[in-house]
N, C-alpha and C positions, 0 to 999 in steps of 0.2 A: 590515356592509358586504356586499352581496348580489355572488355568485360570477358575473360575465357569462361569456356562451357568444359566444366571437368566430368568427364565419364566415371563418376563414381559408382564401382558395381556394372558396370556396363560391359559386356562381353560380345555385342554384337558387331562385327566390322562395317556392315553396311549400315546400321545406324549411327555410327560415332560419324562416319563420313559424311553422309546426307544430312545427317542434321547438324554440322559444324563445333563438333566437339573436338578438344585435341587427341591429335593421334601422333604418337611418338613411333616412328617409321621404321618397321621390322621386316620391309616385304623384300629386302636385299638376300635375304634368308632364303628366300623360295626356292632360287635357282641351286645354291648349294646341297639343299634338301632331296632335291631331283635325282640328286648323284649317288651312285656307290649301294645298290639295292633299293628295291620299292618299299621296303618294310622299316619302320621307323619307331623307336621309341625313345621318349622323354620324361624324366624323372625332374619335378623340381616342385617347391614347397605351395601351399595353398595361398592363393590370393596372388599368383605369382604372374599373372599374363598367360596361361597355359590356353584357358579355353579364347581369350580372344585370338590369339596364335591361329586355334583348330578354324575359327570363323575367317579369319583373313585367308588361309589356306580354301577353305570352302567356295570363297568369294573369286577366288583364282582360277580354280578347277571349274568352277560352273562358267566361266570365262567373261565374267564381268568386269572389262578393263578401264571402264569408266570411273570405276571406284578407286581406282591407281592414280588418275590422272596426278600427274605431281610427284609423284611417289617413286621411288628408286626402284620399282619392278618394272613401273612403264617404260622405263627407258634400257631394259635390259633385253637379251636374246632367249625370250621365253616363248614355249608353245602355249597358246592362248585358246585352242581349241577346245570347246566345254566336253567335261564328261559328266557322268550322272555319280552324285553325292550321297552316299549313306553315311549320316553323321548320328553316332550314339553317345549321349551326353550322361553320363552317370551320378552327375557332380548336383544336383538339387533334388535328390530323394532321400527317402527313409527309410533304412535296409532293418530295422527293427522286427518288423513280420518274416515269418518263417518261409512264406514265398513270395516274400517282397523281390528278390531279386528276378525270379521267375514272371512276375507278374509286368515288371519292366521292362523285361527284355522283351516279354509278348507285344507290349503295348508296342515297343517300336519297330520290330517286324511286322507286327500288323500293319501299322501308317504305310509302311513302303510296300508290303503287298499288294495294298488296297490300292496307292498310289501309281504301280506298276502292273497293277490288274493281272497279281500271281494268283492262277488257280489252282495248281497243284501244290497243296499243303503238306509238308511232311511231318510225322507226329512231335519230332523232337525239335528242341530251340537249335541246335549246331544244325541237324539236316536243314532246317527251314532257312539259317544264314544262308550256306552252300546255293539252297535252292535260290535264294533271292541276288547275290551275287550272278550267280549265271544266266537267269532270265533276264536280269536288267541287263545285262553286258550284250545278249544276245538281241533283246529287243533293241535296243536303243542300235546296235553296232558299233558300240565304244565301250573301252575298259574299265572297270569301275574305281573310283576314288572312295576309301574307308576311313572315315575321322573316329575315334574314340577317345572321349575325353573322360579322365579321373576314373580308370576303369578300376582301380582297386578301392575306391570310396566305400563298395559292398563289402570290405572285408576289414578296412579301417573302423568304420563305423562300429562294428558288432566282433570287434577281436576276442572280447572280454567273454563272449559266450561261442566255447570251442567247437559243440556241434553245428550248430549255424554256419561258424566260420567254416569249416570244413567241406561242409554243405555247399557255400558259395564259392569255395577254391575249385571243387569239383567242376560247378557249371560252368564256371568262368576257362577252367580249362579245356573243357569239353567246348567250348563255345570260339574261343580263340586258336584251338588248333586245327581248326578246318580251313582258317587262310591259307596255310600254306598249300594244300589240294589244290585251292582257289586260285592259284598265281597267274594260270594264264588268262584270267578276266578279269584281274585287279593290275591298275594303271599305278596306283599309289595307296598304300595304308600307312597310318600315324597314329599311336598311341600315345597319350598321356597319363600319368597319375604323380602321385607323392612319392610312393614306395617302389620298388623292383622285387618283384616277390620271387625273385630265379630259386632260391632255395627250396621253394615248396612246388616247382616245377610248374606252374602255370604256363610257361613260356617254353616249356622244355619242347611241346612239338611244331614250334614256330621259331624251328633254330634259326633261321635266317633272318631273324630282326636285328637289325641293328640299333644297339643301343648307344645313341648319341649324348647322353645325360654328362659324362666326362669329359667330352672330346673339346678341344680347342676351338676348334671353329665354330662350335656353335656355344660358347661359354656364356655369352652376352644374349641370346636369341629372346629370353624371356628376363625381366628386371630393367633399369635404366642405368645407364651409366651416368657421372656424373655430369659428361658435356652434354647427353640427350637430355638432362634435365632442366641444364642452363638453355640450351638453343630453343625448349618447348617449354619452358615455364618461367621465363624471365621475367615478366609482367607480374605472374600470382607471386613469386619471391618477394618483387620488390612490395607488393600489397602487404605481406604479411611482415615485412620487413617495418614498414611505417607505421603497423598497428603494435608493434614489438617497439617501436621506438628504437631502431637499430639501423647501422646499414647494411648494404645487401649482405656484405661478405660474413658478416656477424651472423646473420641469420641462416645463411648458406652452411655456415660452420655447425651451427644447432641442427639443422636438417642431415646433415651429415652424420652427425653424432646419434642421432634418434634414429634414423631408417637406412642407411647405406651401411656397407660393410660387406654382404653377401658374394661368396667367392666359390664359382663351382668346378675352378679346373687352377691349376697352379700359374697357366697362361693368360687366364680371363680377369675381367675389369673389377674394381668392387663395384656393386649393383645397388642401387636404391628398390626396396618395396613398392611397387607402385601403389598398391591399393592405400598403404599409409602416408606418400605424398600426397595423391590427391584428395584423401580425406583433411591432412593438414592444412591444404592448400585452399580446399574446397570452404573449410570451416573457419580459415584462418587462424588455428590454433595449433601448436604444437603439443598431440600428447599422444600415448599410448592405443593405436587403433586395432593393429593386427589380432589381436586377441579377444577383440568383440566377435568375432567369427568362430569362434570355437574353441576350447580347450580339451586336447582327447586323454581321457581318462587312463586308457589303456598305458600310456605312455608315462604317467604320473607311477603307475604299478610297476611298470619295470625297472625305473626308476630306484624305487623302494625297494623291489626284491634284489639287486645288485648290491643295494647298501651305498649307493651314491647320493652325495648332496652337494648343492649348488658350487663350493671350493673345488669339488673335485673334478666338475666337468671342466673347466678352461684347461686348456693343455692337453687334454686326451688325446690319442693318437689310433687312428686306421689305416690299415692296409688299403690299398685301390677295391680289391675284391670286397672288403668288407663295406665298404663305403656303399656299394650298391648291390647288396643282398641282404635282405630282411625277411624273416619267417615267424610264424607264430610262438614257435618254441625257442626262437632267441632269445639268451638271457641278458646280452650283452644291448642295452637301450641305445649307446653310443650312433652307429647306424643310422637308426629310425630317428635319431635328432637331428640328425646331418639333413638326411630327408626330407624332413619336414619343418627345416628352416630354424630350429632352436639353437643349431652350433651350425659353423660355417668352417669351411678352411680359411686357417691362418699362416701357414707356410707349409711349405712340401720338402722331403728331406729324400735327395735324391737315392743317396747311398744305402740308406735304409729302407727305401719305398713307402714311408710313413708319412700320413698327413697329420697335422696338428689341428686341430680344433678349439673354437671357441665361440663364446656369445658373440652374432655378429655386429651389435650396435645397443645402444642403450634402451629402444623401446621393447626387444627382444627379452633382456637381460631384467628388467622393471618389471616386466609381464610374469617373466618366469617366477620371480621371487615373491608378486601379490598374486597368481592364480595357480599356478603349477605347484608350488613347494606347499601351499597350505594341501592340496591335493594329497602329496606324498606324506605328510604329518599325519592327514585323518586317517592313512590307512595302516595309522600303528607302527 
């Protein structure tokens, strides 16, 4: 039985491929992503594979076809012509500093301005971004690809700080708003995050943004189906089963109960959380791992202010519009609980256009009771 290399916490496509880590092939989604407009947005919970997806797209747009040998994209009719890529990753930063977001955007822009020898520097971040896009396109003779990962972390991290939240919101609105006017210089743009803050108009200037979060064709673009799990990790599941003194199917059932159950469209597949599965197989132990990466206190406050408690959450209903819109002053915590992964679609009623939501699995329900519930109770 071969020893698998589990990419726990890794999100760089080239590193996974070149160093022999297990990679669950999602490259078949590249071609459909290139259709129906060049500006795309995807919302998925944290630790669900968004960063690896953007890294995979970056390698494709850079024309690094050698990395895709044996993967779905290699046999597809795709344009492998390299494009310059501007990749902004807001994931691993702390935004508590009043000037934190400005400093981080400034650092990203400075990196690319130096790389492409931009000499005419605008005073504003938005102006510099526009100037950078145009300059890079004209310098290289190719349209630019823009990848923005976890755009909403500068908001989610400080949502309890109303003044800073409003400041960061205005900054992001200005920054993203310029993308539309740069259309002729852009080949493709993809923005990912946990929440879609449409009600606070961050994307109002980018009205050609195609939100694929609840589109059936992209339901399984992040996360793993059970088929993908078995095809890629059968050896690891067998090792875990041997340690637990169980047969394969019993251990698979335990993994399903703990980590499966996420559903993002009514026609999609039930999905496993990649981070938790990798941790369980690497550690050879089934435990709740997802909450290790942080529990948002603002979510506890929303639930408490609404007077909701765990028994109230299973069976809550929302419309499609409610599931895709979250704002600072929204009192209803249910849409944000869906977008952050605490609740998932259980079933859809076409007659009423309502989605029924429930905890996706044992890991999330246990984590809620053990970590989020004490926060709610501490609020009084």
